C-alpha positions in Angstrom: -20.3 -14.5 -6.2 -20.1 -11.7 -8.3 -19.5 -8.5 -6.6 -23.1 -6.5 -5.9 -24.0 -3.5 -8.1 -23.7 -0.2 -6.2 -27.4 0.3 -6.0 -28.0 -3.3 -4.7 -25.6 -2.9 -1.7 -25.6 0.5 -0.9 -28.3 3.3 0.3 -29.5 5.5 -2.6 -27.9 8.5 -0.8 -24.6 7.4 -1.0 -24.6 6.6 -4.6 -25.5 9.7 -5.9 -21.8 11.1 -6.6 -18.4 10.2 -5.9 -17.2 8.2 -2.8 -14.2 9.3 -1.1 -11.9 7.2 1.1 -9.6 8.2 3.6 -6.7 6.8 4.3 -5.0 3.7 2.1 -3.8 1.4 4.7 -5.0 -2.5 3.9 -8.7 -1.8 4.8 -8.5 1.4 2.8 -7.2 0.2 -0.2 -9.6 -3.3 -0.1 -13.1 -0.8 0.6 -11.6 1.3 -2.5 -11.6 -1.8 -4.6 -14.7 -3.1 -3.6 -16.6 0.1 -4.6 -14.6 0.8 -7.5 -15.6 -2.9 -9.1 -19.1 -2.1 -8.0 -19.4 0.7 -10.2 -18.6 3.5 -7.9 -16.4 6.7 -9.0 -14.0 6.5 -6.1 -11.9 9.4 -5.1 -8.7 7.6 -2.4 -5.9 9.9 -0.7 -3.8 9.3 2.2 -1.5 11.9 4.1 1.5 10.0 3.8 3.0 9.1 0.1 5.5 5.6 1.7 5.8 2.5 -0.5 2.6 0.9 0.8 0.5 3.9 -0.5 2.4 4.0 -3.8 1.7 0.6 -4.0 -2.1 1.0 -2.8 -2.5 3.7 -5.9 -0.6 1.4 -8.4 -3.0 -1.5 -8.0 -6.0 0.7 -7.7 -5.7 3.0 -10.8 -6.5 0.4 -13.5 -9.8 0.3 -11.6 -10.3 3.9 -12.4 -10.0 5.1 -8.6 -8.1 8.6 -8.7 -5.6 8.0 -5.7 -3.8 11.5 -4.1 -1.0 10.8 -2.0 0.7 13.2 0.9 -2.6 14.9 1.2 -6.1 15.5 0.9 -8.5 17.7 -1.7 -10.6 19.0 1.2 -13.3 20.3 -1.1 -13.6 17.1 -3.3 -14.1 15.0 0.3 -16.5 17.8 1.0 -18.9 17.3 -2.0 -18.7 13.5 -1.6 -22.1 11.3 -1.9 -20.4 9.7 1.8 -16.9 9.3 2.8 -15.4 6.0 4.2 -12.5 6.5 6.8 -9.9 4.4 7.9 -9.8 2.9 11.1 -6.2 4.9 11.5 -7.3 8.4 10.7 -8.4 10.1 13.9 -11.8 11.6 13.6 -10.4 15.5 14.1 -8.0 14.9 10.8 -9.2 17.7 8.2 -10.8 15.3 5.9 -12.7 13.9 8.1 -13.7 17.5 9.9 -14.4 18.8 6.5 -16.9 16.0 5.8 -18.6 16.4 8.8 -18.6 20.4 8.3 -20.2 20.2 4.9 -22.8 17.4 6.5 -21.5 14.4 4.8 -22.0 10.7 6.1 -18.9 9.2 7.8 -18.8 5.6 7.5 -16.1 2.7 8.0 -14.6 0.2 5.8 -16.5 -2.4 8.0 -20.1 -0.4 7.1 -19.5 -0.8 3.2 -18.4 -4.2 3.5 -21.6 -5.4 5.6 -23.7 -3.6 3.4 -22.0 -5.7 0.5 -22.7 -9.0 2.8 -26.3 -9.4 3.1 -27.5 -11.5 5.2 -23.8 -12.4 6.1 -23.4 -14.6 9.6 -20.7 -13.4 11.8 -19.7 -12.9 15.9 -18.4 -9.6 16.6 -15.6 -9.4 18.7 -14.5 -6.2 20.8 -12.8 -5.3 24.0 -9.3 -3.7 25.3 -7.5 -6.5 25.4 -8.1 -10.5 24.2 -10.0 -9.5 21.4 -7.4 -10.8 18.5 -7.0 -14.3 20.3 -10.8 -14.5 21.2 -11.5 -13.9 17.5 -9.0 -16.4 16.2 -10.4 -18.8 18.4 -13.9 -18.3 17.4 -12.8 -18.9 13.7 -11.0 -22.1 14.7 -14.0 -23.2 16.5 -16.5 -22.6 13.5 -13.7 -24.8 11.1 -13.6 -27.6 13.8 -17.5 -27.7 13.3 -16.8 -27.7 9.6 -18.1 -24.4 8.2 -16.3 -22.6 5.6 -15.0 -19.7 8.3 -13.0 -16.4 8.1 -11.4 -14.0 10.7 -11.6 -11.0 9.4 -11.5 -7.2 10.4 -8.8 -5.4 12.9 -7.6 -9.1 13.1 -5.8 -8.0 9.8 -8.0 -9.1 6.9 -10.2 -6.3 5.7 -14.0 -7.2 5.9 -14.2 -5.7 2.4 -11.6 -8.5 0.8 -14.3 -11.0 2.2 -16.8 -8.8 0.3 -14.8 -9.5 -2.8 -14.3 -12.8 -2.8 -16.1 -15.2 -5.4 -17.9 -16.9 -2.3 -19.1 -15.7 1.2 -18.0 -18.0 4.1 -20.9 -19.5 6.0 -19.5 -17.6 9.3 -17.1 -14.7 10.0 -15.0 -14.1 13.3 -15.2 -10.2 12.9 -12.8 -8.4 15.3 -14.1 -4.4 15.8 -11.8 -2.1 17.5 -13.2 1.2 19.0 -12.6 3.2 15.9 -14.2 0.9 13.9 -17.1 0.7 16.0 -17.3 4.3 16.0 -18.5 4.3 12.0 -20.5 1.2 11.7 -24.2 2.0 12.1 -25.5 -1.7 10.9 -23.7 -3.9 12.8 -25.8 -6.7 14.1 -24.2 -9.7 14.9 -25.4 -13.2 15.2 -23.7 -13.0 18.8 -21.5 -10.1 20.2 -18.2 -10.6 22.8 -17.1 -8.0 25.2 -13.7 -9.3 26.3 -13.0 -6.7 28.7 -12.6 -2.6 29.3 -10.1 -0.8 30.6 -8.0 2.4 29.6 -6.7 2.6 26.1 -5.9 4.9 23.2 -5.9 8.2 25.5 -3.5 9.5 23.1 -6.7 9.6 20.6 -9.5 9.9 23.4 -10.2 12.8 25.3 -11.1 10.5 28.5 -11.9 7.0 29.2 -15.3 7.7 29.1 -15.4 8.3 25.3 -13.6 5.2 24.4 -15.9 3.4 26.1 -18.8 5.1 24.5 -17.4 4.0 21.4 -16.7 0.5 22.7 -20.5 0.6 23.4 -21.6 0.9 19.8 -21.5 -3.1 19.3 -24.6 -2.9 21.2 -26.4 -0.1 18.9 -28.9 -2.4 17.5 -29.5 -4.9 20.4 -32.7 -6.2 20.2 -34.7 -9.1 22.3 -33.2 -11.7 20.2 -29.6 -10.7 20.6 -26.9 -12.9 22.0 -24.0 -11.1 24.0 -21.4 -12.8 25.8 -19.5 -10.7 28.5 -17.0 -11.0 31.2 -18.4 -11.3 34.6 -14.8 -10.7 36.4 -15.0 -7.2 35.0 -17.1 -4.8 36.8 -17.0 -1.8 33.6 -18.1 -4.5 30.9 -21.1 -5.8 33.5 -22.0 -2.0 34.1 -21.9 -1.5 29.9 -24.2 -4.6 29.1 -26.4 -4.1 32.0 -29.3 -2.4 30.3 -28.8 -4.0 26.9 -31.6 -6.0 25.1 -31.1 -9.3 24.2 -30.1 -12.6 25.9 -26.9 -12.4 27.8 -24.0 -15.3 28.7 -21.2 -14.6 30.9 -17.7 -16.2 31.5 -15.8 -16.2 34.9 -12.4 -17.5 35.6 -13.2 -16.6 39.5 -15.5 -18.2 41.9 -18.8 -16.5 40.6 -21.2 -18.2 38.8 -21.4 -17.8 34.6 -22.7 -19.6 31.5 -18.7 -20.3 31.0 -16.4 -20.7 34.2 -12.9 -22.0 35.2 -13.9 -24.8 37.6 -10.7 -24.4 39.5 -11.4 -27.6 41.9 -11.7 -29.7 39.0 -9.0 -28.2 36.6 -11.6 -27.9 33.6 -13.9 -25.5 31.7 -17.1 -25.7 32.1 -19.7 -24.4 29.3 -23.2 -24.5 29.5 -23.9 -26.4 32.5 -21.4 -29.5 31.0 -17.6 -29.7 31.1 -16.2 -28.9 27.8 -12.8 -30.1 28.4 -9.6 -30.1 30.8 -7.7 -27.0 31.5 -4.6 -29.3 31.1 -6.1 -29.9 27.2 -5.6 -26.0 26.5 -2.6 -25.5 25.4 -2.3 -21.4 26.1 -1.2 -19.6 29.3 -2.4 -17.9 31.9 -6.2 -17.3 33.4 -6.4 -14.4 30.5 -6.1 -17.3 28.1 -8.9 -19.2 29.7 -11.4 -16.7 29.6 -10.6 -16.2 26.0 -11.6 -19.9 25.3 -14.8 -19.5 27.6 -15.7 -16.5 25.5 -15.2 -18.1 22.3 -17.1 -21.2 23.0 -20.1 -19.4 24.2 -20.3 -17.1 21.3 -20.1 -20.3 18.9 -22.5 -22.3 21.0 -25.0 -19.2 21.5 -25.0 -18.1 18.0 -26.8 -21.3 16.9 -28.7 -23.6 18.7 -27.4 -26.5 16.7 -23.6 -26.0 17.9 -24.9 -27.0 21.5 -25.2 -30.7 21.1 -23.3 -33.2 22.2 -21.5 -33.9 19.2 -21.1 -30.0 18.1 -19.8 -29.7 22.1 -16.9 -32.8 21.1 -16.1 -31.0 17.9 -15.7 -27.5 19.6 -13.6 -29.3 22.5 -11.3 -30.6 19.9 -10.8 -27.5 18.0 -9.8 -26.1 21.5 -7.3 -28.4 22.1 -5.4 -28.1 18.6 -5.3 -24.3 19.2 -1.8 -22.5 19.8 -1.2 -19.4 20.8 -0.8 -16.7 18.1 2.5 -14.6 16.6 3.1 -11.8 19.0 1.1 -12.6 22.2 3.5 -14.1 24.8 5.0 -16.0 22.1 8.2 -18.1 23.1 11.0 -17.0 20.6 13.6 -19.2 21.9 15.7 -20.3 25.0 18.9 -19.1 25.0 21.8 -20.0 27.8 19.1 -20.7 30.3 17.1 -17.5 29.6 13.2 -17.2 27.8 12.8 -14.7 25.2 9.6 -13.7 24.8 7.4 -11.8 22.2 4.4 -9.8 23.3 4.6 -7.4 20.9 0.8 -7.1 20.5 0.5 -5.7 24.2 0.2 -2.1 23.1 -1.6 -1.0 26.5 -0.6 -0.8 30.1 -3.8 -3.6 30.7 -2.4 -6.2 28.4 1.3 -5.7 29.6 -0.2 -6.4 33.0 -1.8 -9.5 32.3 1.8 -10.6 30.6 3.3 -9.8 33.5 0.7 -11.7 35.8 1.6 -14.9 33.7 5.5 -14.8 34.2 7.3 -17.3 36.7 10.7 -16.2 36.4 12.6 -13.2 37.1 11.9 -11.2 34.1 13.8 -8.3 32.2 10.8 -6.4 30.8 11.5 -4.3 27.4 8.8 -1.3 28.2 8.5 1.6 25.6 7.5 3.3 22.2 5.3 5.8 21.3 3.2 6.9 24.8 -0.3 6.5 24.7 -1.6 8.5 27.4 -1.7 5.5 30.5 0.4 5.9 33.5 2.9 2.9 34.1 2.1 2.7 37.5 -0.3 0.3 37.3 2.7 -2.4 36.3 4.1 -1.5 40.0 2.7 -4.3 42.1 3.6 -7.4 39.5 7.3 -6.0 38.7 8.0 -5.9 42.7 6.8 -9.4 42.4 8.7 -10.6 39.6 11.2 -7.9 37.8 14.2 -8.0 37.6 14.8 -4.8 35.5 12.7 -2.8 33.2 14.4 -0.9 30.0 13.1 1.8 29.3 13.1 3.0 25.3 11.7 4.8 22.5 9.8 8.2 22.9 8.0 6.8 26.3 11.3 6.5 27.8 11.5 9.6 30.1 7.9 8.9 31.4 8.5 4.9 32.1 11.4 6.0 34.0 9.5 8.4 36.4 6.7 6.1 36.8 8.6 3.0 37.6 12.1 4.1 38.7 11.7 3.5 42.3 10.1 0.0 42.0 12.5 -1.7 40.2 16.1 -1.0 38.6 15.0 1.1 35.2 17.8 1.4 32.3 16.8 4.2 29.9 18.1 3.8 26.0 16.9 5.8 23.3 15.4 3.7 19.9 18.1 1.5 18.4 16.0 -1.8 19.1 19.3 -3.7 18.9 21.0 -2.3 21.8 17.8 -2.6 24.0 18.0 -6.2 23.0 21.5 -6.5 23.8 21.7 -4.7 27.0 18.9 -7.1 28.0 20.7 -10.2 27.3 23.7 -8.8 29.5 21.1 -7.9 32.5 19.2 -11.6 32.2 20.7 -14.4 34.2 20.0 -18.2 33.4 16.4 -19.4 34.5 15.3 -15.4 33.7 13.0 -14.3 31.1 13.1 -11.0 28.5 9.8 -10.3 28.0 9.1 -7.8 25.3 5.8 -6.3 26.6 5.7 -2.7 25.2 2.3 -1.4 26.9 3.0 1.1 23.7 2.3 1.5 20.0 5.3 1.1 17.9 5.0 3.5 15.6 8.3 5.9 16.5 10.4 2.9 15.7 8.4 0.3 13.3 5.4 0.9 10.9 3.3 -1.7 13.3 3.3 -4.5 16.3 3.9 -7.0 14.1 6.9 -5.4 12.4 8.4 -4.5 15.7 7.9 -8.3 16.9 9.5 -10.3 14.2 12.6 -7.8 14.8 12.4 -8.9 18.3 12.6 -12.4 17.5 15.5 -12.1 14.9 17.3 -10.1 17.2 16.7 -13.0 19.9 18.2 -15.3 17.4 20.9 -13.3 16.2 22.6 -11.8 19.0 22.8 -15.0 21.4 24.2 -16.8 18.3 27.2 -14.3 18.4 30.1 -14.2 20.1 29.8 -12.7 23.4 
């Protein structure tokens, strides 16, 4: 499938001049390439000048993209036909402020990619926690039904990369962050999932309400035929969807009713009135993962009537049976001297860390820290009283962690040496304990991303435990 021409794909007003791409992480690089291959004159800029930006510039130069590293030409951006903002660029950053003041349209990489994928069938997933696992589950269920499927968006593969492929997939499982939803006006999924809502990104949003408002943009094009999946156990989610047009399917792990629910007495997952599989057949820990599986099954079955037949249900159940935990999300990293080491680096907010703690059944040394995101850590107190052996507070957030939790459980404050953090955890943990990396913070004070942090945790867990004491 050749890339559509610019005039075929984009609104006419977006093609009358140069297109600016602000931010050259993976999604920025992908959308710049997509636009260039479609015939657009593209200017791309990034405030950084590291290796990733250098590699992007090298890849884009042969396509005729002019790349500026270490800054932005604000006048050039203000004169653009349209500006594409990478999700990591805050709305108040100088290039986006200049674009707004000049009356320029600002869109996301998702928006551009969707314009190049007309008629594409996709399920969109958002929420504060669980959206990556739910996205991966939706993708796997589509594969289980025999479709060519792709997991894209915030999960790691930019949608623009999918638009560049020779053939479009049958279905896309599209993870959407609040930042992406902010600038994606055409989003209209076959089914949309809201996993849950809690405070997050308060380092970027002025209030929880502002953050929730961006999440609600998933429903901006809702109509009577829309299909929405939401969490019946989460009052904030239910308040958000209460007046949204469309057909609503709800999941629950509590005792309430829902189109998808966990029958605790029968220890089974029930979807659309029939048993889908026994809980013991789902190889994922915790009620939160039961909720993710129910949400994914409802999304896939709700997206198309043909996915609700007995044959389709059996294939969906088989796909759930074969699904395994994602890397960096409550991922076992090894057991050494009777101590379980668990990598939950993807928990970058307090609510996600709370979910991880609720699943712990052993005394736990919790590694908590990184770059503070504006949330208090006091919400962890009750679970730490139940299961906490100790907390090691590290990185930029360490003093805040210590102040919030120092009276709840023993807290040791360290600096920004990750090796020292893990070495101290090894000394504190006893046989029968667990060491849990669930930072409730972003990684950017010490690492490029949560993946790098998680990989380093796993490496050090092995190397420190293999070395002589």
